[in-house]
C-alpha positions in Angstrom: 36.4 -29.6 -32.2 36.2 -31.1 -28.9 35.7 -34.9 -28.6 36.0 -37.6 -26.1 39.2 -37.8 -24.0 40.1 -34.2 -24.2 40.9 -32.4 -21.3 41.1 -28.6 -20.5 39.2 -25.4 -19.9 37.3 -25.5 -23.4 35.9 -29.0 -22.1 35.1 -27.4 -18.6 33.1 -24.8 -20.3 30.9 -27.2 -22.4 30.6 -29.1 -19.3 29.2 -26.1 -17.4 27.0 -25.3 -20.4 25.6 -28.7 -20.0 25.1 -28.9 -15.9 23.2 -25.3 -16.6 20.8 -27.1 -18.7 20.2 -29.7 -16.0 22.3 -32.5 -17.3 23.9 -34.7 -14.4 28.0 -34.4 -14.7 31.1 -33.1 -12.7 32.6 -30.2 -14.1 36.3 -31.4 -14.1 37.7 -30.5 -17.6 37.8 -34.2 -18.7 35.7 -35.4 -21.5 34.8 -38.6 -20.2 31.8 -41.0 -20.5 29.4 -39.1 -18.7 30.1 -35.9 -20.5 29.8 -37.7 -23.7 26.4 -39.2 -22.6 25.0 -35.8 -21.8 26.2 -34.3 -24.8 24.6 -36.7 -27.1 21.2 -36.2 -25.2 21.4 -32.6 -25.7 22.5 -33.2 -29.4 19.4 -35.7 -30.0 17.1 -33.2 -28.1 18.2 -30.3 -30.6 18.1 -32.3 -33.5 22.0 -32.3 -34.2 24.3 -34.8 -35.3 24.5 -37.2 -32.5 28.3 -37.9 -32.4 29.5 -36.8 -29.2 31.5 -34.1 -30.8 31.5 -30.6 -29.9 31.7 -28.7 -33.4 30.6 -25.3 -34.3 26.8 -26.4 -34.5 26.7 -27.9 -31.4 28.8 -25.3 -29.6 26.3 -22.7 -31.2 23.2 -24.7 -29.9 24.7 -25.0 -26.3 25.4 -21.1 -26.2 21.7 -20.5 -27.6 20.1 -22.7 -25.1 21.9 -20.8 -22.1 20.4 -17.8 -23.5 17.0 -19.2 -23.5 17.4 -20.4 -20.3 18.5 -17.1 -19.0 15.2 -15.5 -20.3 13.0 -18.1 -18.7 14.3 -17.6 -15.4 13.1 -15.1 -12.9 14.3 -12.1 -11.7 17.6 -12.2 -9.7 18.4 -13.4 -6.4 18.0 -10.4 -3.7 20.5 -9.9 -1.1 19.4 -11.5 2.1 18.3 -9.5 5.4 19.8 -11.8 8.2 18.5 -9.8 10.8 19.9 -10.6 14.1 21.6 -13.7 12.7 25.3 -13.0 12.3 26.4 -13.9 8.8 29.4 -12.9 7.3 28.9 -11.8 3.5 32.5 -10.5 2.6 34.2 -13.8 1.5 31.7 -15.1 -1.2 32.6 -17.5 -4.0 33.1 -16.2 -7.2 30.1 -16.4 -9.4 31.4 -18.9 -12.0 31.6 -21.4 -8.9 27.7 -21.6 -8.4 24.6 -21.3 -10.6 22.6 -18.3 -10.7 19.2 -19.9 -11.5 16.3 -19.4 -9.2 14.3 -22.6 -8.1 11.7 -22.7 -5.4 13.5 -24.4 -1.9 11.8 -26.8 0.2 14.6 -28.7 1.6 17.7 -28.2 3.7 20.7 -30.6 3.8 23.4 -30.8 6.5 27.0 -31.6 5.7 30.4 -31.4 7.5 33.5 -30.3 5.8 36.3 -32.9 6.9 38.7 -30.0 7.1 39.8 -27.6 9.6 37.9 -24.9 11.4 37.9 -22.1 8.9 35.0 -21.3 7.0 37.1 -18.9 4.9 39.6 -21.6 4.0 36.7 -23.8 2.9 35.5 -21.0 0.5 38.9 -20.4 -0.9 39.3 -24.1 -1.5 36.1 -24.1 -3.2 36.9 -21.1 -5.3 40.0 -22.9 -6.6 38.3 -26.0 -8.2 36.2 -26.3 -11.5 33.6 -28.5 -10.1 31.4 -26.0 -8.5 30.9 -28.0 -5.5 29.8 -25.9 -2.9 26.8 -24.9 0.0 25.2 -21.8 0.6 26.6 -21.7 4.0 29.3 -22.5 5.7 29.9 -22.6 9.8 33.4 -22.1 11.2 34.8 -24.5 14.3 36.7 -24.1 17.2 39.0 -21.1 17.4 38.4 -17.4 17.3 35.5 -17.7 14.9 34.0 -20.7 16.6 30.3 -20.5 15.1 30.6 -18.0 12.7 28.0 -18.4 9.7 29.7 -17.4 6.3 27.2 -16.9 3.1 29.4 -18.5 0.3 26.5 -17.6 -2.3 22.9 -16.2 -1.9 20.7 -19.1 -0.7 18.2 -18.2 -3.9 20.8 -19.8 -6.0 22.0 -23.3 -6.0 25.4 -25.3 -6.2 26.3 -29.0 -6.5 26.5 -30.3 -3.0 24.8 -33.6 -3.0 26.1 -35.5 -6.0 23.3 -38.0 -6.3 23.6 -39.9 -9.6 21.0 -39.8 -12.1 18.9 -36.8 -10.7 20.2 -33.9 -12.8 20.9 -32.2 -9.9 17.1 -31.7 -8.7 17.8 -32.3 -5.3 20.6 -29.5 -5.5 18.3 -27.0 -7.1 15.5 -27.3 -4.6 17.8 -27.3 -1.6 19.7 -25.1 0.7 23.0 -27.0 1.9 24.9 -25.9 5.1 28.4 -27.1 5.6 29.8 -27.3 9.1 33.6 -27.5 9.8 34.4 -30.6 11.4 37.2 -33.2 11.1 34.5 -35.9 10.5 35.2 -39.5 11.2 38.1 -40.2 13.3 40.5 -43.3 13.7 41.4 -44.4 17.3 45.2 -45.6 17.9 46.1 -46.6 21.4 44.4 -43.7 23.7 44.7 -41.1 20.9 42.4 -39.9 18.0 43.4 -39.0 14.6 41.8 -37.2 11.4 41.5 -38.4 8.0 44.9 -36.5 7.4 46.9 -37.9 10.3 46.3 -35.0 12.7 45.8 -35.4 16.2 42.2 -34.4 17.6 42.1 -33.6 21.5 40.1 -36.3 23.1 37.6 -33.8 24.6 36.4 -33.1 20.9 35.6 -36.6 20.1 32.2 -37.8 19.9 31.9 -41.5 20.5 28.9 -43.4 19.2 27.3 -46.4 21.2 27.6 -48.5 18.1 29.3 -48.1 14.7 28.0 -45.8 12.1 28.9 -47.1 8.7 32.0 -48.4 9.9 32.9 -45.7 12.2 32.5 -45.1 16.0 34.4 -41.9 16.6 34.1 -38.7 15.1 34.6 -35.1 15.6 32.2 -33.4 17.8 30.6 -30.1 17.0 31.1 -27.4 19.3 28.5 -25.6 21.2 28.8 -22.3 19.3 28.3 -24.2 16.2 25.2 -26.1 17.3 23.6 -22.9 18.1 24.7 -20.9 15.0 23.1 -24.0 13.2 20.1 -24.0 14.8 19.5 -20.2 14.2 20.4 -20.7 10.9 18.0 -23.1 10.2 15.0 -21.4 11.6 15.9 -18.5 9.7 15.8 -20.5 6.5 12.5 -22.2 7.3 11.0 -18.9 7.9 12.6 -17.2 4.8 11.6 -20.0 2.5 8.6 -21.5 4.2 10.3 -24.9 4.2 8.3 -27.6 6.0 10.0 -29.7 8.9 9.0 -33.5 9.2 6.4 -34.1 11.9 8.7 -37.2 13.1 11.3 -38.2 15.8 14.6 -37.1 14.6 16.9 -40.0 15.7 19.2 -42.4 14.2 16.5 -43.9 12.0 16.2 -40.4 10.3 19.7 -40.3 9.7 19.7 -43.6 7.5 19.8 -43.8 3.6 16.3 -43.3 2.2 15.5 -44.0 -1.6 12.2 -42.4 -1.1 13.7 -39.2 -0.1 15.4 -39.2 -3.7 12.6 -40.8 -5.6 9.7 -38.4 -3.9 12.2 -35.5 -3.7 11.0 -35.2 0.0 10.8 -31.8 1.4 12.1 -31.1 4.9 15.4 -31.0 7.0 17.8 -33.7 5.9 21.4 -34.9 5.8 23.8 -36.2 3.4 23.6 -39.5 4.6 20.0 -39.6 3.6 20.8 -39.8 0.1 24.2 -41.1 -0.3 25.3 -44.5 1.2 28.9 -43.8 0.8 28.7 -40.4 3.2 29.0 -40.2 7.0 27.8 -36.6 7.2 26.0 -35.9 9.3 26.9 -39.2 11.8 24.2 -39.6 14.3 24.8 -36.9 16.9 22.3 -36.8 20.0 22.9 -33.1 20.0 21.8 -32.9 16.3 18.7 -34.7 17.0 17.8 -32.6 19.9 18.3 -29.5 17.9 16.0 -30.6 15.3 13.5 -31.9 17.7 13.3 -28.6 19.2 12.9 -26.8 15.7 10.1 -29.1 15.0 8.3 -28.5 18.1 8.7 -24.8 17.6 7.7 -24.5 13.9 4.9 -27.3 13.9 2.9 -26.6 17.3 
């Protein structure tokens, strides 16, 4: 019997079952209000007693629903041919950390990590958590592996990377996420810049906005190698999945929050800031805008 207030691996497993069926919740091992609402919705759908308690009947129904869902899926995702694109595939997430379901892809979402330069470390961190928050690709930052692309999982599949409430993960399922290793927003004290964890960031790695963006003016800049790898990767994804690119001017206005982007599940190239008011990735970087405008011209002309 699993009931509201319980914690542990058994709760995590129930949450995984529910999330695989499209219910909007976080796999955190805590049976809270969101898990209760999701379970009751499941119980109602499958004509079970709607009590929010996982007894034998509910557990059996959850497990049977997983089997039905698996049979309805298409054939498994195929290993990718990245051609001349330099992608490291030797440090993937374990399979429980993403969802091996296939959905058509029509969106790309850009993120930064707010962490150090190592993509391998990011993937290891994701692997240690139960939330299954991850993107298909991570791009390393400055250092020995500057600009190195890592495949965290086959982009045919999906992981939770947007966290848009009330959408049952629909945007996550139909999008491919890219994380760029970056310290994110910075704080200036006298003439020095510090990341979220109090670490010093060299002044030549600081990107200064003309005006504040969501309360911040200083951000960690992306390296030239990261930007080159990002452009190459986006072009590969567009070609591989036939993803459309908006015929717009990519600029600060594009980076703003857009309710329509969520409601209409709008295809194209986007950033986390388009669907979350509380996020700052990706901040309005002219280098990103120039890159996306080049991509737009290349694929739309």
